[in-house]
ZADRENTI-31121 format. One record per residue (C-alpha): residue in three letters; chain; x, y, z. Coordinates in pm, 1 decimal. Example, Ala and Ser with C-alpha at 12.3 -4.5 7.8 and 13.67 -1.06 7.14 Angstrom:
<recs>
ALA  A  1230.0  -450.0  780.0
SER  A  1367.0  -106.0  714.0
</recs>
This chain:
<recs>
MET  A  -18319.2  14813.1  -2198.5
GLU  A  -18261.4  14932.6  -1841.0
GLU  A  -18056.7  14625.1  -1748.5
THR  A  -17842.3  14671.8  -2057.9
ARG  A  -17799.7  15042.1  -1983.5
HIS  A  -17693.5  14964.2  -1626.7
LEU  A  -17449.2  14695.5  -1743.0
LEU  A  -17290.0  14923.1  -2004.3
ARG  A  -17257.7  15214.1  -1762.4
HIS  A  -17104.1  14987.4  -1498.5
LEU  A  -16860.7  14853.6  -1756.8
LEU  A  -16758.5  15210.2  -1847.4
ALA  A  -16703.2  15289.7  -1479.7
THR  A  -16497.1  14969.8  -1446.3
PHE  A  -16289.9  15071.2  -1746.5
ALA  A  -16233.8  15417.1  -1595.0
PHE  A  -16136.1  15273.5  -1255.8
ARG  A  -15889.6  15024.7  -1403.7
THR  A  -15743.6  15279.1  -1644.9
ALA  A  -15702.2  15533.3  -1364.2
THR  A  -15513.9  15267.8  -1166.2
CYS  A  -15270.2  15233.8  -1457.1
LEU  A  -15227.1  15610.3  -1494.9
ARG  A  -15194.4  15702.7  -1127.6
ASP  A  -14835.7  15780.0  -1026.0
ALA  A  -14697.4  15683.6  -1366.4
PRO  A  -14330.3  15773.6  -1388.7
ALA  A  -14208.8  16070.7  -1588.7
GLY  A  -14164.0  15973.2  -1949.4
PHE  A  -14405.6  15678.6  -1925.5
ALA  A  -14623.8  15826.5  -2200.7
TYR  A  -14354.3  15757.0  -2457.6
PHE  A  -14207.7  15437.2  -2313.3
GLY  A  -14109.6  15209.2  -2599.1
ALA  A  -14133.0  14836.5  -2531.8
GLY  A  -13995.4  14763.8  -2879.8
ASN  A  -14108.5  14549.3  -3171.3
GLY  A  -14378.5  14793.7  -3280.1
VAL  A  -14565.0  14791.5  -2946.6
ARG  A  -14767.0  15110.8  -2903.3
THR  A  -14642.1  15364.3  -2651.2
PRO  A  -14876.6  15435.9  -2360.5
ALA  A  -14980.0  15764.4  -2528.0
GLU  A  -15066.3  15572.8  -2844.4
VAL  A  -15263.0  15319.0  -2639.7
ILE  A  -15463.1  15599.8  -2476.3
ARG  A  -15536.8  15755.0  -2817.1
HIS  A  -15651.8  15414.7  -2947.0
MET  A  -15874.2  15368.2  -2640.3
THR  A  -16031.1  15706.6  -2714.8
GLY  A  -16104.2  15590.9  -3067.5
LEU  A  -16268.2  15278.6  -2924.7
MET  A  -16495.1  15492.2  -2705.4
TYR  A  -16602.0  15689.9  -3013.4
PHE  A  -16654.1  15365.9  -3206.5
ALA  A  -16877.7  15228.6  -2927.9
HIS  A  -17063.1  15560.0  -2921.2
GLY  A  -17127.0  15530.5  -3294.5
LEU  A  -17257.4  15175.6  -3256.3
LEU  A  -17500.9  15277.4  -2982.5
VAL  A  -17614.3  15621.6  -3094.7
GLU  A  -17538.8  15777.8  -3428.8
THR  A  -17228.9  15996.4  -3418.3
PRO  A  -16981.6  16107.4  -3684.9
ARG  A  -16641.7  15939.1  -3704.8
LEU  A  -16363.7  16160.8  -3570.3
GLU  A  -15997.5  16187.5  -3659.2
LEU  A  -15773.7  16178.8  -3353.7
PRO  A  -15446.1  16360.8  -3413.9
PRO  A  -15174.3  16285.0  -3158.4
LEU  A  -15169.5  16506.3  -2848.9
ASP  A  -14928.6  16532.7  -2559.5
TRP  A  -14985.4  16292.5  -2268.8
ASP  A  -15213.6  16521.5  -2069.2
GLY  A  -15413.6  16601.8  -2382.1
GLU  A  -15458.2  16232.7  -2462.1
VAL  A  -15583.4  16158.8  -2110.1
VAL  A  -15821.7  16457.7  -2114.4
ARG  A  -15956.5  16353.9  -2454.7
LEU  A  -16012.3  15995.4  -2335.0
GLN  A  -16190.7  16129.8  -2027.1
ALA  A  -16419.5  16342.8  -2247.4
ALA  A  -16493.1  16054.6  -2486.7
LEU  A  -16572.4  15826.0  -2194.9
ARG  A  -16801.9  16083.6  -2035.2
ASP  A  -16976.6  16151.0  -2368.6
LEU  A  -17035.1  15779.3  -2418.5
ASP  A  -17165.6  15733.1  -2064.4
GLU  A  -17402.9  16028.0  -2103.1
ALA  A  -17527.2  15890.6  -2436.3
VAL  A  -17588.6  15548.7  -2282.8
ALA  A  -17768.5  15706.2  -1985.8
ALA  A  -17994.7  15917.0  -2209.1
ALA  A  -18061.0  15681.2  -2502.7
SER  A  -18424.5  15595.8  -2566.1
GLN  A  -18320.8  15341.5  -2828.6
TRP  A  -18000.3  15188.3  -2958.8
GLN  A  -17860.0  15242.4  -3307.6
SER  A  -17758.0  14873.2  -3312.4
ASP  A  -17738.6  14580.6  -3071.8
PRO  A  -17553.9  14707.6  -2761.1
LEU  A  -17385.3  14369.8  -2728.6
ALA  A  -17190.8  14457.4  -3044.7
ALA  A  -17038.5  14752.8  -2857.3
LEU  A  -16969.5  14530.1  -2557.3
GLN  A  -16801.0  14247.5  -2747.7
GLY  A  -16619.1  14480.8  -2986.7
PRO  A  -16475.6  14817.8  -2885.8
LEU  A  -16551.5  14804.2  -2513.1
ALA  A  -16391.6  14461.8  -2463.0
ASP  A  -16098.3  14582.7  -2673.2
ALA  A  -16061.3  14889.6  -2451.7
LEU  A  -16041.8  14668.7  -2141.5
THR  A  -15771.2  14462.5  -2312.0
HIS  A  -15571.3  14780.1  -2364.8
THR  A  -15607.3  14868.6  -1997.5
GLY  A  -15422.2  14544.6  -1929.1
GLN  A  -15165.3  14648.7  -2187.0
LEU  A  -15107.9  14974.2  -1995.1
ALA  A  -15055.7  14772.8  -1676.2
THR  A  -14799.9  14554.6  -1854.1
LEU  A  -14621.8  14859.4  -1994.8
ARG  A  -14603.8  15006.5  -1642.9
ARG  A  -14429.1  14688.6  -1523.8
LEU  A  -14191.8  14688.2  -1821.7
ALA  A  -14113.4  15056.1  -1755.5
GLY  A  -14002.9  14962.1  -1403.7
SER  A  -14309.6  15101.8  -1224.1
PRO  A  -14563.3  14822.5  -1171.4
ILE  A  -14908.0  14916.7  -1047.5
GLN  A  -15016.9  14796.5  -707.0
GLY  A  -15252.6  14500.5  -721.4
GLY  A  -15598.1  14520.1  -575.8
ASN  A  -15925.6  14335.5  -545.2
TYR  A  -16135.1  14480.7  -828.6
ALA  A  -16435.9  14270.5  -724.5
ARG  A  -16449.4  14471.6  -400.3
ALA  A  -16368.6  14809.5  -553.1
GLY  A  -16630.3  15079.5  -506.4
ILE  A  -16711.4  15107.8  -875.8
ARG  A  -17039.4  15281.6  -960.5
ALA  A  -17200.3  15377.9  -1288.5
GLY  A  -17127.3  15738.3  -1378.6
GLU  A  -16798.8  15755.4  -1183.6
LEU  A  -16549.8  15802.1  -1464.8
ARG  A  -16253.6  15996.6  -1330.9
LEU  A  -15920.7  15899.2  -1488.2
THR  A  -15695.8  16135.9  -1293.8
</recs>
């Protein structure tokens, strides 16, 4: 269980690091950038990512399903930060899993990472690409979850 806990917490820190990279220095109005053809705005992507964190939380430790009404950009980011921190704390403290933790990894957590890539693509389409970096050498550590 300890190896799984460490892997999940490191994945959450990786998600936070990559998401923060997409959010840092985003241009004004980025939250509501419309790429067209029904593509979610960045604010909608963040809200969906928050829902994925709650879904993963529910798979790992029993939690009620929450409705996520739209918030302004700052509110969406703060809510994602809180959901991420709650999930990390639950993973750190769990003495047993509600279901197989690999279900959370292959489902909502992998989906959340996909949406981080979507945010990076939206940044490029909005005319403000993120700066590339070597994520394999990034100082990512479990428990470090700052998005802003």
